[in-house]
PQR file of N, CA, C, O and H, with PARSE charges and radii, in Angstrom:
ATOM      1  N   MET A   1     -23.156  43.853  26.072 -0.4000 1.5000
ATOM      2  CA  MET A   1     -21.985  43.807  25.223 -0.0000 2.0000
ATOM      3  C   MET A   1     -20.834  43.232  26.039  0.5500 1.7000
ATOM      4  O   MET A   1     -20.499  43.758  27.100 -0.5500 1.4000
ATOM      5  N   GLY A   2     -20.233  42.166  25.552 -0.4000 1.5000
ATOM      6  CA  GLY A   2     -19.148  41.512  26.267 -0.0000 2.0000
ATOM      7  C   GLY A   2     -17.801  42.130  25.964  0.5500 1.7000
ATOM      8  O   GLY A   2     -17.680  43.030  25.132 -0.5500 1.4000
ATOM      9  H   GLY A   2     -20.505  41.739  24.689  0.4000 1.0000
ATOM     10  N   THR A   3     -16.800  41.634  26.649 -0.4000 1.5000
ATOM     11  CA  THR A   3     -15.442  42.146  26.461 -0.0000 2.0000
ATOM     12  C   THR A   3     -14.940  41.859  25.056  0.5500 1.7000
ATOM     13  O   THR A   3     -14.293  42.709  24.443 -0.5500 1.4000
ATOM     14  H   THR A   3     -16.899  40.904  27.325  0.4000 1.0000
ATOM     15  N   ALA A   4     -15.229  40.673  24.542 -0.4000 1.5000
ATOM     16  CA  ALA A   4     -14.766  40.318  23.200 -0.0000 2.0000
ATOM     17  C   ALA A   4     -15.368  41.257  22.162  0.5500 1.7000
ATOM     18  O   ALA A   4     -14.682  41.656  21.221 -0.5500 1.4000
ATOM     19  H   ALA A   4     -15.754  39.983  25.040  0.4000 1.0000
ATOM     20  N   THR A   5     -16.621  41.609  22.319 -0.4000 1.5000
ATOM     21  CA  THR A   5     -17.259  42.503  21.370 -0.0000 2.0000
ATOM     22  C   THR A   5     -16.638  43.894  21.435  0.5500 1.7000
ATOM     23  O   THR A   5     -16.435  44.524  20.398 -0.5500 1.4000
ATOM     24  H   THR A   5     -17.178  41.284  23.084  0.4000 1.0000
ATOM     25  N   CYS A   6     -16.336  44.377  22.624 -0.4000 1.5000
ATOM     26  CA  CYS A   6     -15.691  45.687  22.754 -0.0000 2.0000
ATOM     27  C   CYS A   6     -14.309  45.671  22.115  0.5500 1.7000
ATOM     28  O   CYS A   6     -13.923  46.623  21.436 -0.5500 1.4000
ATOM     29  H   CYS A   6     -16.501  43.864  23.466  0.4000 1.0000
ATOM     30  N   LEU A   7     -13.567  44.593  22.331 -0.4000 1.5000
ATOM     31  CA  LEU A   7     -12.243  44.474  21.728 -0.0000 2.0000
ATOM     32  C   LEU A   7     -12.351  44.382  20.207  0.5500 1.7000
ATOM     33  O   LEU A   7     -11.558  44.988  19.487 -0.5500 1.4000
ATOM     34  H   LEU A   7     -13.880  43.820  22.882  0.4000 1.0000
ATOM     35  N   ASP A   8     -13.335  43.621  19.720 -0.4000 1.5000
ATOM     36  CA  ASP A   8     -13.564  43.522  18.272 -0.0000 2.0000
ATOM     37  C   ASP A   8     -13.882  44.887  17.671  0.5500 1.7000
ATOM     38  O   ASP A   8     -13.371  45.234  16.606 -0.5500 1.4000
ATOM     39  H   ASP A   8     -13.980  43.129  20.305  0.4000 1.0000
ATOM     40  N   LEU A   9     -14.720  45.653  18.348 -0.4000 1.5000
ATOM     41  CA  LEU A   9     -15.077  46.978  17.845 -0.0000 2.0000
ATOM     42  C   LEU A   9     -13.885  47.922  17.851  0.5500 1.7000
ATOM     43  O   LEU A   9     -13.737  48.731  16.935 -0.5500 1.4000
ATOM     44  H   LEU A   9     -15.134  45.370  19.213  0.4000 1.0000
ATOM     45  N   LEU A  10     -13.039  47.833  18.861 -0.4000 1.5000
ATOM     46  CA  LEU A  10     -11.849  48.672  18.915 -0.0000 2.0000
ATOM     47  C   LEU A  10     -10.907  48.350  17.755  0.5500 1.7000
ATOM     48  O   LEU A  10     -10.378  49.254  17.109 -0.5500 1.4000
ATOM     49  H   LEU A  10     -13.160  47.176  19.604  0.4000 1.0000
ATOM     50  N   VAL A  11     -10.704  47.075  17.498 -0.4000 1.5000
ATOM     51  CA  VAL A  11      -9.856  46.666  16.365 -0.0000 2.0000
ATOM     52  C   VAL A  11     -10.495  47.105  15.053  0.5500 1.7000
ATOM     53  O   VAL A  11      -9.790  47.521  14.133 -0.5500 1.4000
ATOM     54  H   VAL A  11     -11.134  46.340  18.023  0.4000 1.0000
ATOM     55  N   ALA A  12     -11.816  47.018  14.956 -0.4000 1.5000
ATOM     56  CA  ALA A  12     -12.516  47.414  13.730 -0.0000 2.0000
ATOM     57  C   ALA A  12     -12.382  48.902  13.461  0.5500 1.7000
ATOM     58  O   ALA A  12     -12.360  49.319  12.303 -0.5500 1.4000
ATOM     59  H   ALA A  12     -12.388  46.680  15.703  0.4000 1.0000
ATOM     60  N   ILE A  13     -12.294  49.704  14.498 -0.4000 1.5000
ATOM     61  CA  ILE A  13     -12.136  51.143  14.306 -0.0000 2.0000
ATOM     62  C   ILE A  13     -10.706  51.483  13.915  0.5500 1.7000
ATOM     63  O   ILE A  13     -10.480  52.359  13.081 -0.5500 1.4000
ATOM     64  H   ILE A  13     -12.312  49.366  15.439  0.4000 1.0000
ATOM     65  N   ILE A  14      -9.742  50.793  14.513 -0.4000 1.5000
ATOM     66  CA  ILE A  14      -8.337  51.077  14.212 -0.0000 2.0000
ATOM     67  C   ILE A  14      -7.947  50.532  12.837  0.5500 1.7000
ATOM     68  O   ILE A  14      -7.331  51.239  12.040 -0.5500 1.4000
ATOM     69  H   ILE A  14      -9.926  50.081  15.190  0.4000 1.0000
ATOM     70  N   LEU A  15      -8.304  49.275  12.559 -0.4000 1.5000
ATOM     71  CA  LEU A  15      -7.975  48.635  11.287 -0.0000 2.0000
ATOM     72  C   LEU A  15      -9.162  47.754  10.865  0.5500 1.7000
ATOM     73  O   LEU A  15      -9.210  46.571  11.202 -0.5500 1.4000
ATOM     74  H   LEU A  15      -8.804  48.700  13.207  0.4000 1.0000
ATOM     75  N   PRO A  16     -10.110  48.335  10.131 -0.5600 1.5000
ATOM     76  CA  PRO A  16     -11.373  47.647   9.827  0.2800 2.0000
ATOM     77  C   PRO A  16     -11.250  46.244   9.225  0.5500 1.7000
ATOM     78  O   PRO A  16     -11.948  45.342   9.688 -0.5500 1.4000
ATOM     79  N   PRO A  17     -10.396  46.011   8.215 -0.5600 1.5000
ATOM     80  CA  PRO A  17     -10.345  44.659   7.657  0.2800 2.0000
ATOM     81  C   PRO A  17      -9.869  43.609   8.667  0.5500 1.7000
ATOM     82  O   PRO A  17     -10.306  42.460   8.616 -0.5500 1.4000
ATOM     83  N   LEU A  18      -8.986  43.994   9.573 -0.4000 1.5000
ATOM     84  CA  LEU A  18      -8.506  43.046  10.570 -0.0000 2.0000
ATOM     85  C   LEU A  18      -9.631  42.647  11.523  0.5500 1.7000
ATOM     86  O   LEU A  18      -9.761  41.473  11.870 -0.5500 1.4000
ATOM     87  H   LEU A  18      -8.631  44.928   9.614  0.4000 1.0000
ATOM     88  N   GLY A  19     -10.431  43.600  11.942 -0.4000 1.5000
ATOM     89  CA  GLY A  19     -11.556  43.288  12.815 -0.0000 2.0000
ATOM     90  C   GLY A  19     -12.539  42.327  12.167  0.5500 1.7000
ATOM     91  O   GLY A  19     -13.022  41.398  12.814 -0.5500 1.4000
ATOM     92  H   GLY A  19     -10.326  44.553  11.661  0.4000 1.0000
ATOM     93  N   VAL A  20     -12.834  42.545  10.905 -0.4000 1.5000
ATOM     94  CA  VAL A  20     -13.758  41.664  10.184 -0.0000 2.0000
ATOM     95  C   VAL A  20     -13.112  40.304   9.950  0.5500 1.7000
ATOM     96  O   VAL A  20     -13.786  39.277  10.035 -0.5500 1.4000
ATOM     97  H   VAL A  20     -12.442  43.300  10.380  0.4000 1.0000
ATOM     98  N   PHE A  21     -11.816  40.282   9.657 -0.4000 1.5000
ATOM     99  CA  PHE A  21     -11.112  39.015   9.441 -0.0000 2.0000
ATOM    100  C   PHE A  21     -11.122  38.162  10.703  0.5500 1.7000
ATOM    101  O   PHE A  21     -11.321  36.950  10.627 -0.5500 1.4000
ATOM    102  H   PHE A  21     -11.268  41.116   9.587  0.4000 1.0000
ATOM    103  N   LEU A  22     -10.912  38.776  11.852 -0.4000 1.5000
ATOM    104  CA  LEU A  22     -10.914  38.022  13.106 -0.0000 2.0000
ATOM    105  C   LEU A  22     -12.290  37.444  13.414  0.5500 1.7000
ATOM    106  O   LEU A  22     -12.391  36.405  14.067 -0.5500 1.4000
ATOM    107  H   LEU A  22     -10.750  39.761  11.914  0.4000 1.0000
ATOM    108  N   LYS A  23     -13.332  38.092  12.959 -0.4000 1.5000
ATOM    109  CA  LYS A  23     -14.699  37.622  13.216 -0.0000 2.0000
ATOM    110  C   LYS A  23     -15.156  36.586  12.182  0.5500 1.7000
ATOM    111  O   LYS A  23     -15.770  35.584  12.549 -0.5500 1.4000
ATOM    112  H   LYS A  23     -13.250  38.935  12.429  0.4000 1.0000
ATOM    113  N   PHE A  24     -14.862  36.815  10.892 -0.4000 1.5000
ATOM    114  CA  PHE A  24     -15.420  35.979   9.826 -0.0000 2.0000
ATOM    115  C   PHE A  24     -14.396  35.146   9.067  0.5500 1.7000
ATOM    116  O   PHE A  24     -14.779  34.193   8.388 -0.5500 1.4000
ATOM    117  H   PHE A  24     -14.363  37.628  10.594  0.4000 1.0000
ATOM    118  N   GLY A  25     -13.120  35.465   9.155 -0.4000 1.5000
ATOM    119  CA  GLY A  25     -12.124  34.791   8.332 -0.0000 2.0000
ATOM    120  C   GLY A  25     -12.088  35.409   6.943  0.5500 1.7000
ATOM    121  O   GLY A  25     -12.464  36.567   6.760 -0.5500 1.4000
ATOM    122  H   GLY A  25     -12.808  36.239   9.706  0.4000 1.0000
ATOM    123  N   CYS A  26     -11.635  34.634   5.968 -0.4000 1.5000
ATOM    124  CA  CYS A  26     -11.459  35.146   4.601 -0.0000 2.0000
ATOM    125  C   CYS A  26     -12.724  34.950   3.765  0.5500 1.7000
ATOM    126  O   CYS A  26     -12.666  34.379   2.676 -0.5500 1.4000
ATOM    127  H   CYS A  26     -11.330  33.693   6.117  0.4000 1.0000
ATOM    128  N   LYS A  27     -13.837  35.410   4.259 -0.4000 1.5000
ATOM    129  CA  LYS A  27     -15.102  35.279   3.531 -0.0000 2.0000
ATOM    130  C   LYS A  27     -15.417  36.595   2.825  0.5500 1.7000
ATOM    131  O   LYS A  27     -14.597  37.514   2.813 -0.5500 1.4000
ATOM    132  H   LYS A  27     -13.884  35.874   5.143  0.4000 1.0000
ATOM    133  N   VAL A  28     -16.599  36.679   2.243 -0.4000 1.5000
ATOM    134  CA  VAL A  28     -17.024  37.850   1.475 -0.0000 2.0000
ATOM    135  C   VAL A  28     -16.984  39.114   2.331  0.5500 1.7000
ATOM    136  O   VAL A  28     -16.631  40.185   1.837 -0.5500 1.4000
ATOM    137  H   VAL A  28     -17.265  35.932   2.253  0.4000 1.0000
ATOM    138  N   GLU A  29     -17.341  38.998   3.603 -0.4000 1.5000
ATOM    139  CA  GLU A  29     -17.363  40.164   4.488 -0.0000 2.0000
ATOM    140  C   GLU A  29     -15.987  40.821   4.568  0.5500 1.7000
ATOM    141  O   GLU A  29     -15.875  42.047   4.541 -0.5500 1.4000
ATOM    142  H   GLU A  29     -17.627  38.129   4.004  0.4000 1.0000
ATOM    143  N   PHE A  30     -14.940  39.999   4.665 -0.4000 1.5000
ATOM    144  CA  PHE A  30     -13.574  40.533   4.742 -0.0000 2.0000
ATOM    145  C   PHE A  30     -13.201  41.276   3.469  0.5500 1.7000
ATOM    146  O   PHE A  30     -12.680  42.389   3.532 -0.5500 1.4000
ATOM    147  H   PHE A  30     -15.031  39.003   4.687  0.4000 1.0000
ATOM    148  N   TRP A  31     -13.460  40.673   2.320 -0.4000 1.5000
ATOM    149  CA  TRP A  31     -13.062  41.292   1.058 -0.0000 2.0000
ATOM    150  C   TRP A  31     -13.844  42.581   0.792  0.5500 1.7000
ATOM    151  O   TRP A  31     -13.297  43.545   0.257 -0.5500 1.4000
ATOM    152  H   TRP A  31     -13.883  39.768   2.270  0.4000 1.0000
ATOM    153  N   LEU A  32     -15.119  42.590   1.167 -0.4000 1.5000
ATOM    154  CA  LEU A  32     -15.923  43.804   1.020 -0.0000 2.0000
ATOM    155  C   LEU A  32     -15.386  44.909   1.929  0.5500 1.7000
ATOM    156  O   LEU A  32     -15.295  46.065   1.516 -0.5500 1.4000
ATOM    157  H   LEU A  32     -15.563  41.806   1.602  0.4000 1.0000
ATOM    158  N   CYS A  33     -15.036  44.559   3.150 -0.4000 1.5000
ATOM    159  CA  CYS A  33     -14.497  45.546   4.079 -0.0000 2.0000
ATOM    160  C   CYS A  33     -13.143  46.069   3.589  0.5500 1.7000
ATOM    161  O   CYS A  33     -12.862  47.262   3.699 -0.5500 1.4000
ATOM    162  H   CYS A  33     -15.110  43.620   3.485  0.4000 1.0000
ATOM    163  N   LEU A  34     -12.315  45.188   3.054 -0.4000 1.5000
ATOM    164  CA  LEU A  34     -11.021  45.608   2.515 -0.0000 2.0000
ATOM    165  C   LEU A  34     -11.208  46.577   1.356  0.5500 1.7000
ATOM    166  O   LEU A  34     -10.513  47.591   1.281 -0.5500 1.4000
ATOM    167  H   LEU A  34     -12.543  44.219   2.965  0.4000 1.0000
ATOM    168  N   LEU A  35     -12.129  46.283   0.463 -0.4000 1.5000
ATOM    169  CA  LEU A  35     -12.399  47.159  -0.669 -0.0000 2.0000
ATOM    170  C   LEU A  35     -12.919  48.518  -0.202  0.5500 1.7000
ATOM    171  O   LEU A  35     -12.478  49.555  -0.696 -0.5500 1.4000
ATOM    172  H   LEU A  35     -12.693  45.460   0.524  0.4000 1.0000
ATOM    173  N   LEU A  36     -13.851  48.514   0.746 -0.4000 1.5000
ATOM    174  CA  LEU A  36     -14.386  49.777   1.258 -0.0000 2.0000
ATOM    175  C   LEU A  36     -13.308  50.587   1.973  0.5500 1.7000
ATOM    176  O   LEU A  36     -13.299  51.815   1.887 -0.5500 1.4000
ATOM    177  H   LEU A  36     -14.209  47.671   1.148  0.4000 1.0000
ATOM    178  N   THR A  37     -12.406  49.914   2.674 -0.4000 1.5000
ATOM    179  CA  THR A  37     -11.334  50.623   3.375 -0.0000 2.0000
ATOM    180  C   THR A  37     -10.351  51.230   2.381  0.5500 1.7000
ATOM    181  O   THR A  37      -9.842  52.329   2.602 -0.5500 1.4000
ATOM    182  H   THR A  37     -12.414  48.917   2.744  0.4000 1.0000
ATOM    183  N   ILE A  38     -10.085  50.527   1.298 -0.4000 1.5000
ATOM    184  CA  ILE A  38      -9.190  51.067   0.263 -0.0000 2.0000
ATOM    185  C   ILE A  38      -9.827  52.288  -0.406  0.5500 1.7000
ATOM    186  O   ILE A  38      -9.146  53.273  -0.689 -0.5500 1.4000
ATOM    187  H   ILE A  38     -10.498  49.634   1.118  0.4000 1.0000
ATOM    188  N   LEU A  39     -11.141  52.215  -0.658 -0.4000 1.5000
ATOM    189  CA  LEU A  39     -11.830  53.324  -1.309 -0.0000 2.0000
ATOM    190  C   LEU A  39     -12.014  54.518  -0.382  0.5500 1.7000
ATOM    191  O   LEU A  39     -12.069  55.661  -0.836 -0.5500 1.4000
ATOM    192  H   LEU A  39     -11.695  51.414  -0.429  0.4000 1.0000
ATOM    193  N   GLY A  40     -12.107  54.253   0.907 -0.4000 1.5000
ATOM    194  CA  GLY A  40     -12.263  55.326   1.880 -0.0000 2.0000
ATOM    195  C   GLY A  40     -12.270  54.732   3.276  0.5500 1.7000
ATOM    196  O   GLY A  40     -12.988  53.768   3.538 -0.5500 1.4000
ATOM    197  H   GLY A  40     -12.062  53.325   1.276  0.4000 1.0000
ATOM    198  N   TYR A  41     -11.495  55.286   4.154 -0.4000 1.5000
ATOM    199  CA  TYR A  41     -11.334  54.714   5.488 -0.0000 2.0000
ATOM    200  C   TYR A  41     -12.646  54.688   6.278  0.5500 1.7000
ATOM    201  O   TYR A  41     -12.941  53.702   6.954 -0.5500 1.4000
ATOM    202  H   TYR A  41     -10.911  56.069   3.941  0.4000 1.0000
ATOM    203  N   ILE A  42     -13.428  55.761   6.197 -0.4000 1.5000
ATOM    204  CA  ILE A  42     -14.675  55.866   6.952 -0.0000 2.0000
ATOM    205  C   ILE A  42     -15.706  54.809   6.509  0.5500 1.7000
ATOM    206  O   ILE A  42     -16.312  54.184   7.378 -0.5500 1.4000
ATOM    207  H   ILE A  42     -13.188  56.562   5.648  0.4000 1.0000
ATOM    208  N   PRO A  43     -15.935  54.579   5.210 -0.5600 1.5000
ATOM    209  CA  PRO A  43     -16.860  53.500   4.827  0.2800 2.0000
ATOM    210  C   PRO A  43     -16.398  52.124   5.327  0.5500 1.7000
ATOM    211  O   PRO A  43     -17.223  51.276   5.667 -0.5500 1.4000
ATOM    212  N   GLY A  44     -15.102  51.910   5.368 -0.4000 1.5000
ATOM    213  CA  GLY A  44     -14.573  50.649   5.900 -0.0000 2.0000
ATOM    214  C   GLY A  44     -14.898  50.486   7.372  0.5500 1.7000
ATOM    215  O   GLY A  44     -15.268  49.397   7.812 -0.5500 1.4000
ATOM    216  H   GLY A  44     -14.431  52.599   5.092  0.4000 1.0000
ATOM    217  N   ILE A  45     -14.762  51.560   8.135 -0.4000 1.5000
ATOM    218  CA  ILE A  45     -15.080  51.510   9.567 -0.0000 2.0000
ATOM    219  C   ILE A  45     -16.572  51.259   9.767  0.5500 1.7000
ATOM    220  O   ILE A  45     -16.963  50.430  10.588 -0.5500 1.4000
ATOM    221  H   ILE A  45     -14.462  52.444   7.777  0.4000 1.0000
ATOM    222  N   ILE A  46     -17.398  51.974   9.017 -0.4000 1.5000
ATOM    223  CA  ILE A  46     -18.849  51.819   9.162 -0.0000 2.0000
ATOM    224  C   ILE A  46     -19.264  50.380   8.858  0.5500 1.7000
ATOM    225  O   ILE A  46     -20.042  49.783   9.601 -0.5500 1.4000
ATOM    226  H   ILE A  46     -17.080  52.648   8.350  0.4000 1.0000
ATOM    227  N   TYR A  47     -18.745  49.834   7.772 -0.4000 1.5000
ATOM    228  CA  TYR A  47     -19.107  48.459   7.420 -0.0000 2.0000
ATOM    229  C   TYR A  47     -18.575  47.463   8.442  0.5500 1.7000
ATOM    230  O   TYR A  47     -19.273  46.510   8.787 -0.5500 1.4000
ATOM    231  H   TYR A  47     -18.113  50.319   7.168  0.4000 1.0000
ATOM    232  N   ALA A  48     -17.355  47.663   8.932 -0.4000 1.5000
ATOM    233  CA  ALA A  48     -16.779  46.734   9.906 -0.0000 2.0000
ATOM    234  C   ALA A  48     -17.607  46.712  11.187  0.5500 1.7000
ATOM    235  O   ALA A  48     -17.896  45.644  11.726 -0.5500 1.4000
ATOM    236  H   ALA A  48     -16.788  48.437   8.651  0.4000 1.0000
ATOM    237  N   VAL A  49     -17.985  47.890  11.671 -0.4000 1.5000
ATOM    238  CA  VAL A  49     -18.801  47.950  12.890 -0.0000 2.0000
ATOM    239  C   VAL A  49     -20.156  47.302  12.652  0.5500 1.7000
ATOM    240  O   VAL A  49     -20.664  46.583  13.511 -0.5500 1.4000
ATOM    241  H   VAL A  49     -17.750  48.757  11.233  0.4000 1.0000
ATOM    242  N   TYR A  50     -20.735  47.555  11.495 -0.4000 1.5000
ATOM    243  CA  TYR A  50     -22.021  46.926  11.148 -0.0000 2.0000
ATOM    244  C   TYR A  50     -21.885  45.413  11.090  0.5500 1.7000
ATOM    245  O   TYR A  50     -22.710  44.701  11.664 -0.5500 1.4000
ATOM    246  H   TYR A  50     -20.322  48.139  10.796  0.4000 1.0000
ATOM    247  N   ALA A  51     -20.864  44.907  10.411 -0.4000 1.5000
ATOM    248  CA  ALA A  51     -20.696  43.465  10.238 -0.0000 2.0000
ATOM    249  C   ALA A  51     -20.447  42.768  11.575  0.5500 1.7000
ATOM    250  O   ALA A  51     -20.936  41.659  11.793 -0.5500 1.4000
ATOM    251  H   ALA A  51     -20.194  45.485   9.945  0.4000 1.0000
ATOM    252  N   ILE A  52     -19.702  43.397  12.461 -0.4000 1.5000
ATOM    253  CA  ILE A  52     -19.393  42.764  13.746 -0.0000 2.0000
ATOM    254  C   ILE A  52     -20.595  42.778  14.678  0.5500 1.7000
ATOM    255  O   ILE A  52     -20.791  41.834  15.443 -0.5500 1.4000
ATOM    256  H   ILE A  52     -19.305  44.297  12.285  0.4000 1.0000
ATOM    257  N   THR A  53     -21.399  43.828  14.625 -0.4000 1.5000
ATOM    258  CA  THR A  53     -22.517  43.930  15.556 -0.0000 2.0000
ATOM    259  C   THR A  53     -23.814  43.289  15.060  0.5500 1.7000
ATOM    260  O   THR A  53     -24.738  43.089  15.848 -0.5500 1.4000
ATOM    261  H   THR A  53     -21.239  44.594  14.003  0.4000 1.0000
ATOM    262  N   LYS A  54     -23.898  42.968  13.778 -0.4000 1.5000
ATOM    263  CA  LYS A  54     -25.166  42.393  13.283 -0.0000 2.0000
ATOM    264  C   LYS A  54     -25.401  41.005  13.778  0.5500 1.7000
ATOM    265  O   LYS A  54     -26.419  40.396  13.448 -0.5500 1.4000
ATOM    266  H   LYS A  54     -23.148  43.130  13.137  0.4000 1.0000
TER
END
């Protein structure tokens, strides 16, 4: 695991949509993460970590 990945994961835990946006831009992954974060913070974190590490 590199430094960029650790930093990405830290941002994804603090603010999930931002972490996904920095990795993918304004694609489906970002909008899905934003929706999950609005519906519940924990599902947003889980999806963000999954999307960044897959």
